[in-house]
ZADO-1210 file (C-alpha; in nm, 4 decimals, padded with zeros to 6 digits):
<atoms>
<atom x="00.9787" y="-00.4983" z="01.8816" code="MET" pos="1"/>
<atom x="01.1189" y="-00.8192" z="02.0275" code="PRO" pos="2"/>
<atom x="01.3568" y="-00.7894" z="02.3187" code="VAL" pos="3"/>
<atom x="01.7174" y="-00.7966" z="02.1940" code="ASP" pos="4"/>
<atom x="01.9181" y="-01.1165" z="02.2110" code="ASP" pos="5"/>
<atom x="02.2054" y="-01.1285" z="02.4543" code="VAL" pos="6"/>
<atom x="02.4624" y="-01.1874" z="02.1791" code="ASP" pos="7"/>
<atom x="02.4833" y="-00.8508" z="02.0026" code="THR" pos="8"/>
<atom x="02.7361" y="-00.9397" z="01.7337" code="ARG" pos="9"/>
<atom x="02.6048" y="-00.8678" z="01.3829" code="PRO" pos="10"/>
<atom x="02.4160" y="-01.1706" z="01.2496" code="ALA" pos="11"/>
<atom x="02.5892" y="-01.1332" z="00.9136" code="THR" pos="12"/>
<atom x="02.9280" y="-01.2200" z="01.0701" code="THR" pos="13"/>
<atom x="02.8279" y="-01.5570" z="01.2143" code="ARG" pos="14"/>
<atom x="02.5578" y="-01.8233" z="01.1800" code="PRO" pos="15"/>
<atom x="02.2721" y="-01.7995" z="01.4305" code="PRO" pos="16"/>
<atom x="02.3159" y="-02.0061" z="01.7436" code="THR" pos="17"/>
<atom x="02.0665" y="-02.2746" z="01.8377" code="ARG" pos="18"/>
<atom x="01.9366" y="-02.0481" z="02.1125" code="ARG" pos="19"/>
<atom x="01.8817" y="-01.7669" z="01.8634" code="GLU" pos="20"/>
<atom x="01.7027" y="-01.9986" z="01.6204" code="ARG" pos="21"/>
<atom x="01.4692" y="-02.1201" z="01.8934" code="LEU" pos="22"/>
<atom x="01.4098" y="-01.7649" z="02.0066" code="ARG" pos="23"/>
<atom x="01.3260" y="-01.6539" z="01.6518" code="ARG" pos="24"/>
<atom x="01.0832" y="-01.9427" z="01.6165" code="GLN" pos="25"/>
<atom x="00.9158" y="-01.8484" z="01.9438" code="THR" pos="26"/>
<atom x="00.8891" y="-01.4831" z="01.8425" code="VAL" pos="27"/>
<atom x="00.7337" y="-01.5826" z="01.5097" code="ASP" pos="28"/>
<atom x="00.4841" y="-01.8088" z="01.6873" code="GLU" pos="29"/>
<atom x="00.3909" y="-01.5346" z="01.9321" code="ILE" pos="30"/>
<atom x="00.3224" y="-01.2989" z="01.6427" code="VAL" pos="31"/>
<atom x="00.1139" y="-01.5615" z="01.4632" code="GLU" pos="32"/>
<atom x="-00.0949" y="-01.6397" z="01.7733" code="ARG" pos="33"/>
<atom x="-00.1416" y="-01.2672" z="01.8377" code="ALA" pos="34"/>
<atom x="-00.2568" y="-01.2098" z="01.4795" code="LEU" pos="35"/>
<atom x="-00.5113" y="-01.4878" z="01.5223" code="GLU" pos="36"/>
<atom x="-00.6435" y="-01.3040" z="01.8280" code="LEU" pos="37"/>
<atom x="-00.6602" y="-00.9828" z="01.6238" code="VAL" pos="38"/>
<atom x="-00.8601" y="-01.1721" z="01.3612" code="ASP" pos="39"/>
<atom x="-01.1192" y="-01.2755" z="01.6191" code="THR" pos="40"/>
<atom x="-01.1388" y="-00.9685" z="01.8422" code="GLY" pos="41"/>
<atom x="-00.9454" y="-00.6803" z="01.6917" code="GLY" pos="42"/>
<atom x="-00.6228" y="-00.5172" z="01.8041" code="ALA" pos="43"/>
<atom x="-00.7720" y="-00.2895" z="02.0681" code="HIS" pos="44"/>
<atom x="-00.8627" y="-00.5790" z="02.2960" code="GLY" pos="45"/>
<atom x="-00.5269" y="-00.7509" z="02.2630" code="LEU" pos="46"/>
<atom x="-00.3291" y="-00.7969" z="02.5843" code="SER" pos="47"/>
<atom x="-00.0104" y="-00.9645" z="02.6969" code="ILE" pos="48"/>
<atom x="-00.2241" y="-01.1934" z="02.9115" code="ALA" pos="49"/>
<atom x="-00.4419" y="-01.3080" z="02.6209" code="SER" pos="50"/>
<atom x="-00.1417" y="-01.3731" z="02.3988" code="VAL" pos="51"/>
<atom x="00.0496" y="-01.5588" z="02.6694" code="SER" pos="52"/>
<atom x="-00.2561" y="-01.7775" z="02.7315" code="LYS" pos="53"/>
<atom x="-00.2779" y="-01.8598" z="02.3596" code="ALA" pos="54"/>
<atom x="00.0910" y="-01.9503" z="02.3697" code="MET" pos="55"/>
<atom x="00.0626" y="-02.1641" z="02.6837" code="GLY" pos="56"/>
<atom x="00.3030" y="-01.9277" z="02.8612" code="MET" pos="57"/>
<atom x="00.2845" y="-01.7065" z="03.1657" code="THR" pos="58"/>
<atom x="00.2723" y="-01.3287" z="03.1070" code="PRO" pos="59"/>
<atom x="00.6163" y="-01.2786" z="03.2667" code="PRO" pos="60"/>
<atom x="00.7617" y="-01.5360" z="03.0278" code="ALA" pos="61"/>
<atom x="00.6214" y="-01.3522" z="02.7261" code="LEU" pos="62"/>
<atom x="00.7914" y="-01.0311" z="02.8426" code="TYR" pos="63"/>
<atom x="01.1213" y="-01.2040" z="02.7731" code="HIS" pos="64"/>
<atom x="01.0288" y="-01.1780" z="02.4047" code="TYR" pos="65"/>
<atom x="00.8374" y="-00.8504" z="02.3930" code="PHE" pos="66"/>
<atom x="00.9107" y="-00.5800" z="02.6469" code="ALA" pos="67"/>
<atom x="00.5579" y="-00.4349" z="02.6356" code="SER" pos="68"/>
<atom x="00.2188" y="-00.4573" z="02.4687" code="ARG" pos="69"/>
<atom x="00.3244" y="-00.1671" z="02.2469" code="GLU" pos="70"/>
<atom x="00.6316" y="-00.3578" z="02.1296" code="ALA" pos="71"/>
<atom x="00.4121" y="-00.6538" z="02.0417" code="LEU" pos="72"/>
<atom x="00.1685" y="-00.4314" z="01.8530" code="LEU" pos="73"/>
<atom x="00.4572" y="-00.2837" z="01.6548" code="ASP" pos="74"/>
<atom x="00.5557" y="-00.6344" z="01.5471" code="ALA" pos="75"/>
<atom x="00.1941" y="-00.7109" z="01.4515" code="LEU" pos="76"/>
<atom x="00.1659" y="-00.3949" z="01.2417" code="VAL" pos="77"/>
<atom x="00.4872" y="-00.4847" z="01.0608" code="LEU" pos="78"/>
<atom x="00.3576" y="-00.8378" z="01.0029" code="ALA" pos="79"/>
<atom x="00.0276" y="-00.7001" z="00.8741" code="GLY" pos="80"/>
<atom x="00.1950" y="-00.4649" z="00.6298" code="TYR" pos="81"/>
<atom x="00.4204" y="-00.7474" z="00.5168" code="THR" pos="82"/>
<atom x="00.1200" y="-00.9712" z="00.4499" code="GLY" pos="83"/>
<atom x="-00.0604" y="-00.6986" z="00.2569" code="LEU" pos="84"/>
<atom x="00.2506" y="-00.5979" z="00.0635" code="GLY" pos="85"/>
<atom x="00.3359" y="-00.9580" z="-00.0219" code="THR" pos="86"/>
<atom x="-00.0135" y="-01.0196" z="-00.1617" code="ALA" pos="87"/>
<atom x="-00.0023" y="-00.7042" z="-00.3738" code="VAL" pos="88"/>
<atom x="00.3544" y="-00.7692" z="-00.4873" code="GLU" pos="89"/>
<atom x="00.2565" y="-01.1224" z="-00.5927" code="ALA" pos="90"/>
<atom x="-00.0313" y="-00.9856" z="-00.8006" code="ALA" pos="91"/>
<atom x="00.2028" y="-00.7374" z="-00.9672" code="ALA" pos="92"/>
<atom x="00.4528" y="-01.0130" z="-01.0428" code="GLY" pos="93"/>
<atom x="00.1890" y="-01.2483" z="-01.1808" code="ALA" pos="94"/>
<atom x="00.0828" y="-00.9844" z="-01.4346" code="THR" pos="95"/>
<atom x="00.4285" y="-00.8455" z="-01.5148" code="SER" pos="96"/>
<atom x="00.3957" y="-00.9496" z="-01.8793" code="ASP" pos="97"/>
<atom x="00.0470" y="-00.8021" z="-01.9197" code="ARG" pos="98"/>
<atom x="-00.0470" y="-00.4540" z="-02.0449" code="PRO" pos="99"/>
<atom x="00.0019" y="-00.1766" z="-01.7925" code="ALA" pos="100"/>
<atom x="-00.3721" y="-00.1268" z="-01.7402" code="ALA" pos="101"/>
<atom x="-00.4091" y="-00.4910" z="-01.6388" code="ASP" pos="102"/>
<atom x="-00.1228" y="-00.4588" z="-01.3906" code="ARG" pos="103"/>
<atom x="-00.2811" y="-00.1536" z="-01.2295" code="VAL" pos="104"/>
<atom x="-00.6122" y="-00.3386" z="-01.1968" code="SER" pos="105"/>
<atom x="-00.4448" y="-00.6496" z="-01.0521" code="ALA" pos="106"/>
<atom x="-00.2616" y="-00.4449" z="-00.7887" code="ILE" pos="107"/>
<atom x="-00.5785" y="-00.2620" z="-00.6821" code="ALA" pos="108"/>
<atom x="-00.7901" y="-00.5764" z="-00.6603" code="HIS" pos="109"/>
<atom x="-00.5187" y="-00.7650" z="-00.4693" code="ALA" pos="110"/>
<atom x="-00.5202" y="-00.4863" z="-00.2084" code="TRP" pos="111"/>
<atom x="-00.8979" y="-00.5173" z="-00.1744" code="ARG" pos="112"/>
<atom x="-00.8901" y="-00.8991" z="-00.1541" code="ARG" pos="113"/>
<atom x="-00.6358" y="-00.8982" z="00.1271" code="TRP" pos="114"/>
<atom x="-00.8387" y="-00.6416" z="00.3209" code="ALA" pos="115"/>
<atom x="-01.1591" y="-00.8425" z="00.2855" code="LEU" pos="116"/>
<atom x="-00.9802" y="-01.1621" z="00.3902" code="GLU" pos="117"/>
<atom x="-00.8206" y="-00.9922" z="00.6935" code="HIS" pos="118"/>
<atom x="-01.0593" y="-00.7104" z="00.7912" code="PRO" pos="119"/>
<atom x="-00.9377" y="-00.6709" z="01.1492" code="ARG" pos="120"/>
<atom x="-00.5724" y="-00.6795" z="01.0487" code="ARG" pos="121"/>
<atom x="-00.6494" y="-00.4143" z="00.7892" code="TYR" pos="122"/>
<atom x="-00.8227" y="-00.2016" z="01.0511" code="ALA" pos="123"/>
<atom x="-00.5185" y="-00.2422" z="01.2766" code="MET" pos="124"/>
<atom x="-00.2973" y="-00.0928" z="01.0063" code="LEU" pos="125"/>
<atom x="-00.5097" y="00.2157" z="00.9448" code="PHE" pos="126"/>
<atom x="-00.6973" y="00.3067" z="01.2619" code="THR" pos="127"/>
<atom x="-00.4199" y="00.4482" z="01.4784" code="GLY" pos="128"/>
<atom x="-00.2977" y="00.1450" z="01.6738" code="VAL" pos="129"/>
<atom x="00.0778" y="00.2137" z="01.6843" code="ARG" pos="130"/>
<atom x="00.0682" y="00.3505" z="01.3310" code="ARG" pos="131"/>
<atom x="00.3057" y="00.6310" z="01.4248" code="GLU" pos="132"/>
<atom x="00.5728" y="00.3796" z="01.5309" code="ALA" pos="133"/>
<atom x="00.5948" y="00.1911" z="01.2000" code="VAL" pos="134"/>
<atom x="00.6780" y="00.3331" z="00.8574" code="ASP" pos="135"/>
<atom x="00.5803" y="00.0630" z="00.6049" code="PRO" pos="136"/>
<atom x="00.7766" y="00.2210" z="00.3207" code="LEU" pos="137"/>
<atom x="01.0895" y="00.2167" z="00.5366" code="LYS" pos="138"/>
<atom x="01.0535" y="-00.1209" z="00.7056" code="HIS" pos="139"/>
<atom x="00.8410" y="-00.3363" z="00.4728" code="VAL" pos="140"/>
<atom x="01.0022" y="-00.4279" z="00.1407" code="GLY" pos="141"/>
<atom x="00.6908" y="-00.5771" z="-00.0240" code="PRO" pos="142"/>
<atom x="00.4926" y="-00.2554" z="00.0343" code="ILE" pos="143"/>
<atom x="00.7649" y="-00.0500" z="-00.1332" code="THR" pos="144"/>
<atom x="00.8003" y="-00.2936" z="-00.4221" code="GLN" pos="145"/>
<atom x="00.4263" y="-00.3104" z="-00.4855" code="SER" pos="146"/>
<atom x="00.4010" y="00.0694" z="-00.4889" code="MET" pos="147"/>
<atom x="00.6955" y="00.0869" z="-00.7282" code="LEU" pos="148"/>
<atom x="00.5214" y="-00.1623" z="-00.9560" code="ALA" pos="149"/>
<atom x="00.2118" y="00.0595" z="-00.9571" code="LEU" pos="150"/>
<atom x="00.4146" y="00.3735" z="-01.0335" code="VAL" pos="151"/>
<atom x="00.5971" y="00.1922" z="-01.3145" code="THR" pos="152"/>
<atom x="00.2710" y="00.0783" z="-01.4757" code="ALA" pos="153"/>
<atom x="00.1228" y="00.4272" z="-01.4546" code="LEU" pos="154"/>
<atom x="00.4372" y="00.5804" z="-01.5995" code="GLU" pos="155"/>
<atom x="00.4047" y="00.3380" z="-01.8909" code="GLU" pos="156"/>
<atom x="00.0447" y="00.4424" z="-01.9419" code="LEU" pos="157"/>
<atom x="00.1379" y="00.8097" z="-01.9408" code="GLU" pos="158"/>
<atom x="00.4302" y="00.7519" z="-02.1729" code="ARG" pos="159"/>
<atom x="00.2696" y="00.5574" z="-02.4532" code="ASP" pos="160"/>
<atom x="-00.1027" y="00.5184" z="-02.3860" code="GLY" pos="161"/>
<atom x="-00.0724" y="00.1419" z="-02.3355" code="ALA" pos="162"/>
<atom x="-00.3845" y="00.1374" z="-02.1214" code="GLY" pos="163"/>
<atom x="-00.5997" y="00.1057" z="-02.4320" code="GLY" pos="164"/>
<atom x="-00.4553" y="-00.2412" z="-02.4912" code="ALA" pos="165"/>
<atom x="-00.5564" y="-00.3723" z="-02.1500" code="GLY" pos="166"/>
<atom x="-00.8476" y="-00.6042" z="-02.0770" code="SER" pos="167"/>
<atom x="-01.0062" y="-00.4212" z="-01.7864" code="THR" pos="168"/>
<atom x="-01.3238" y="-00.3725" z="-01.9901" code="GLY" pos="169"/>
<atom x="-01.5463" y="-00.0686" z="-02.0285" code="SER" pos="170"/>
<atom x="-01.8072" y="-00.0879" z="-01.7569" code="THR" pos="171"/>
<atom x="-01.7966" y="00.2847" z="-01.7069" code="GLY" pos="172"/>
<atom x="-01.6363" y="00.5207" z="-01.4591" code="SER" pos="173"/>
<atom x="-01.7442" y="00.6893" z="-01.1405" code="THR" pos="174"/>
<atom x="-01.6155" y="01.0167" z="-01.2771" code="GLY" pos="175"/>
<atom x="-01.2643" y="00.9932" z="-01.1341" code="SER" pos="176"/>
<atom x="-01.0236" y="01.2744" z="-01.2142" code="THR" pos="177"/>
<atom x="-00.7440" y="01.1653" z="-00.9828" code="GLY" pos="178"/>
<atom x="-00.4486" y="01.2766" z="-01.1935" code="GLY" pos="179"/>
<atom x="-00.5950" y="01.5473" z="-01.4138" code="ALA" pos="180"/>
<atom x="-00.3697" y="01.8276" z="-01.5187" code="GLY" pos="181"/>
<atom x="-00.0341" y="01.6573" z="-01.5703" code="THR" pos="182"/>
<atom x="00.1267" y="01.6256" z="-01.9091" code="ALA" pos="183"/>
<atom x="00.2708" y="01.2800" z="-01.9540" code="GLY" pos="184"/>
<atom x="00.6326" y="01.2578" z="-01.8443" code="SER" pos="185"/>
<atom x="00.6727" y="01.6329" z="-01.8099" code="THR" pos="186"/>
<atom x="00.4688" y="01.6575" z="-01.4896" code="GLY" pos="187"/>
<atom x="00.3804" y="02.0188" z="-01.5853" code="ARG" pos="188"/>
<atom x="00.0401" y="02.1797" z="-01.5661" code="THR" pos="189"/>
<atom x="-00.1735" y="02.1735" z="-01.8787" code="LEU" pos="190"/>
<atom x="-00.3706" y="02.4759" z="-01.9859" code="GLY" pos="191"/>
<atom x="-00.3168" y="02.8387" z="-01.8909" code="SER" pos="192"/>
<atom x="-00.3808" y="02.8129" z="-01.5171" code="GLY" pos="193"/>
<atom x="-00.3529" y="03.0926" z="-01.2633" code="THR" pos="194"/>
<atom x="-00.0369" y="03.1882" z="-01.0814" code="GLY" pos="195"/>
<atom x="-00.1729" y="03.0330" z="-00.7610" code="ARG" pos="196"/>
<atom x="-00.2615" y="02.7077" z="-00.9391" code="GLU" pos="197"/>
<atom x="00.0819" y="02.6932" z="-01.0975" code="SER" pos="198"/>
<atom x="00.2502" y="02.7535" z="-00.7618" code="GLY" pos="199"/>
<atom x="00.0378" y="02.4873" z="-00.5946" code="THR" pos="200"/>
<atom x="00.1203" y="02.2338" z="-00.8646" code="ARG" pos="201"/>
<atom x="00.4902" y="02.3111" z="-00.8471" code="GLN" pos="202"/>
<atom x="00.4867" y="02.2632" z="-00.4702" code="GLY" pos="203"/>
<atom x="00.2938" y="01.9369" z="-00.5049" code="LEU" pos="204"/>
<atom x="00.5295" y="01.8122" z="-00.7744" code="ASP" pos="205"/>
<atom x="00.8249" y="01.8764" z="-00.5442" code="ALA" pos="206"/>
<atom x="00.6562" y="01.6821" z="-00.2636" code="GLU" pos="207"/>
<atom x="00.5736" y="01.3972" z="-00.5005" code="LEU" pos="208"/>
<atom x="00.9322" y="01.3839" z="-00.6224" code="SER" pos="209"/>
<atom x="01.0576" y="01.3570" z="-00.2649" code="ARG" pos="210"/>
<atom x="00.8119" y="01.0763" z="-00.1984" code="TRP" pos="211"/>
<atom x="00.9201" y="00.9032" z="-00.5177" code="GLY" pos="212"/>
<atom x="01.2791" y="00.9099" z="-00.3984" code="ARG" pos="213"/>
<atom x="01.1791" y="00.7414" z="-00.0713" code="THR" pos="214"/>
<atom x="01.0243" y="00.4644" z="-00.2832" code="LEU" pos="215"/>
<atom x="01.3425" y="00.4266" z="-00.4819" code="GLY" pos="216"/>
<atom x="01.1763" y="00.5443" z="-00.8024" code="ALA" pos="217"/>
<atom x="01.4123" y="00.6771" z="-01.0723" code="PRO" pos="218"/>
<atom x="01.4711" y="01.0548" z="-01.0508" code="PRO" pos="219"/>
<atom x="01.3086" y="01.1033" z="-01.3922" code="GLU" pos="220"/>
<atom x="00.9784" y="00.9494" z="-01.2786" code="THR" pos="221"/>
<atom x="00.7095" y="01.2012" z="-01.3797" code="PRO" pos="222"/>
<atom x="00.5124" y="01.3593" z="-01.0954" code="PRO" pos="223"/>
<atom x="00.1962" y="01.2697" z="-01.2883" code="GLY" pos="224"/>
<atom x="00.2608" y="00.8980" z="-01.2425" code="ALA" pos="225"/>
<atom x="00.3350" y="00.9466" z="-00.8731" code="LEU" pos="226"/>
<atom x="00.0199" y="01.1517" z="-00.8261" code="ARG" pos="227"/>
<atom x="-00.1935" y="00.8901" z="-00.9978" code="LEU" pos="228"/>
<atom x="-00.0370" y="00.6176" z="-00.7823" code="ALA" pos="229"/>
<atom x="-00.1408" y="00.8095" z="-00.4715" code="LEU" pos="230"/>
<atom x="-00.4857" y="00.8704" z="-00.6196" code="ALA" pos="231"/>
<atom x="-00.5302" y="00.4991" z="-00.6767" code="ILE" pos="232"/>
<atom x="-00.4100" y="00.4221" z="-00.3255" code="TRP" pos="233"/>
<atom x="-00.6507" y="00.6577" z="-00.1512" code="TYR" pos="234"/>
<atom x="-00.9400" y="00.5622" z="-00.3793" code="ARG" pos="235"/>
<atom x="-00.8838" y="00.1915" z="-00.3115" code="VAL" pos="236"/>
<atom x="-00.8354" y="00.2476" z="00.0607" code="HIS" pos="237"/>
<atom x="-01.1442" y="00.4662" z="00.0869" code="GLY" pos="238"/>
<atom x="-01.3609" y="00.2209" z="-00.1046" code="LEU" pos="239"/>
<atom x="-01.2347" y="-00.0782" z="00.0948" code="VAL" pos="240"/>
<atom x="-01.2806" y="00.1028" z="00.4253" code="SER" pos="241"/>
<atom x="-01.6428" y="00.1771" z="00.3401" code="LEU" pos="242"/>
<atom x="-01.6987" y="-00.1783" z="00.2217" code="GLU" pos="243"/>
<atom x="-01.5582" y="-00.3267" z="00.5426" code="LEU" pos="244"/>
<atom x="-01.8058" y="-00.1340" z="00.7573" code="VAL" pos="245"/>
<atom x="-02.0996" y="-00.2250" z="00.5335" code="GLY" pos="246"/>
<atom x="-02.1211" y="00.1129" z="00.3637" code="GLY" pos="247"/>
<atom x="-02.2529" y="-00.0338" z="00.0393" code="PHE" pos="248"/>
<atom x="-02.4811" y="-00.3009" z="00.1855" code="ASP" pos="249"/>
<atom x="-02.8025" y="-00.0992" z="00.1815" code="THR" pos="250"/>
<atom x="-02.7231" y="00.0401" z="-00.1641" code="MET" pos="251"/>
<atom x="-02.7057" y="-00.2967" z="-00.3331" code="GLY" pos="252"/>
<atom x="-02.3624" y="-00.2111" z="-00.4759" code="LEU" pos="253"/>
<atom x="-02.0750" y="-00.4533" z="-00.5273" code="ASP" pos="254"/>
<atom x="-01.7369" y="-00.3300" z="-00.4080" code="GLY" pos="255"/>
<atom x="-01.5474" y="-00.5214" z="-00.6744" code="GLY" pos="256"/>
<atom x="-01.7509" y="-00.3674" z="-00.9548" code="THR" pos="257"/>
<atom x="-01.7107" y="-00.0211" z="-00.8055" code="LEU" pos="258"/>
<atom x="-01.3353" y="-00.0703" z="-00.7793" code="LEU" pos="259"/>
<atom x="-01.3098" y="-00.1860" z="-01.1408" code="THR" pos="260"/>
<atom x="-01.4951" y="00.1251" z="-01.2574" code="ALA" pos="261"/>
<atom x="-01.2802" y="00.3490" z="-01.0398" code="GLU" pos="262"/>
<atom x="-00.9555" y="00.2023" z="-01.1718" code="ILE" pos="263"/>
<atom x="-01.0786" y="00.2256" z="-01.5309" code="GLU" pos="264"/>
<atom x="-01.1447" y="00.5963" z="-01.4771" code="GLY" pos="265"/>
<atom x="-00.7961" y="00.6558" z="-01.3402" code="LEU" pos="266"/>
<atom x="-00.6363" y="00.4513" z="-01.6189" code="VAL" pos="267"/>
<atom x="-00.8205" y="00.6653" z="-01.8747" code="ARG" pos="268"/>
<atom x="-00.6946" y="00.9709" z="-01.6899" code="GLU" pos="269"/>
<atom x="-00.3379" y="00.8494" z="-01.7241" code="ALA" pos="270"/>
<atom x="-00.3712" y="00.7923" z="-02.0993" code="THR" pos="271"/>
<atom x="-00.5572" y="01.1208" z="-02.1435" code="ARG" pos="272"/>
<atom x="-00.2502" y="01.3032" z="-02.0119" code="CYS" pos="273"/>
<atom x="-00.0579" y="01.1726" z="-02.3123" code="VAL" pos="274"/>
<atom x="-00.3269" y="01.2843" z="-02.5574" code="GLU" pos="275"/>
<atom x="-00.3549" y="01.6257" z="-02.3961" code="CYS" pos="276"/>
<atom x="00.0192" y="01.6760" z="-02.4044" code="ALA" pos="277"/>
<atom x="00.0159" y="01.6749" z="-02.7862" code="SER" pos="278"/>
<atom x="-00.2864" y="01.9051" z="-02.8302" code="THR" pos="279"/>
<atom x="-00.2871" y="02.1566" z="-02.5439" code="GLN" pos="280"/>
<atom x="-00.0342" y="02.4231" z="-02.4499" code="PRO" pos="281"/>
<atom x="00.1778" y="02.3829" z="-02.1413" code="ILE" pos="282"/>
<atom x="00.0972" y="02.6417" z="-01.8796" code="GLY" pos="283"/>
<atom x="00.3527" y="02.8707" z="-01.7120" code="PRO" pos="284"/>
</atoms>
């Protein structure tokens, strides 16, 4: 992170000084120039020397703003997550008055678009470069808000089957079963199930509830909606990661079409939970 300013009084108790404003502007410019270098060569080759050259500064001068390369990388990861989260949050907001299925689709496709537009920034976020130092759900508001929007839409689908009113089409599914086994807002296992399966589901539901609380989701949020949100996240991330390395090139497959089919399958899974809840017994 940036080196601390000399004046340590809380910023909320006074307006920023001219020196602090200039410093903030310089820090923001350093981050922007560094992200441009990531875009051209990736994060692994980034150095204080290369960034200082892009800034027209000497390396010692840049250390006045970032104490180390690691501190700079932390700032870049935060900026990357903010960019991704802002794009996804904007897509969620733009479709806030649409059926829940459309909102889920918009969120997933916004994630993919940002990744394709910023492939090296995306790789920086998910390939181990300072990932352990930055918790996006803790530090990046747009990431949290976009995930909450996804959970809310999925909860709506589970609650009233609104996915059937969406306009995502019916191009078919890849056979997704991401959230199978949850009963609408109850979050309980459907069917008889074995004791081990029931214990596993109960443990998973507890973990999902804890994660939901870190998001700021209401306590009554069903584990089924949280599980489907995670399923969508890892399906989208996995598909995008393969697409970025050319995994579909030789197959003649379009990543956007695959993603649409994948989301449609998960949306159907969410609505199926509601249908199952009224026709199948709840397991122990």
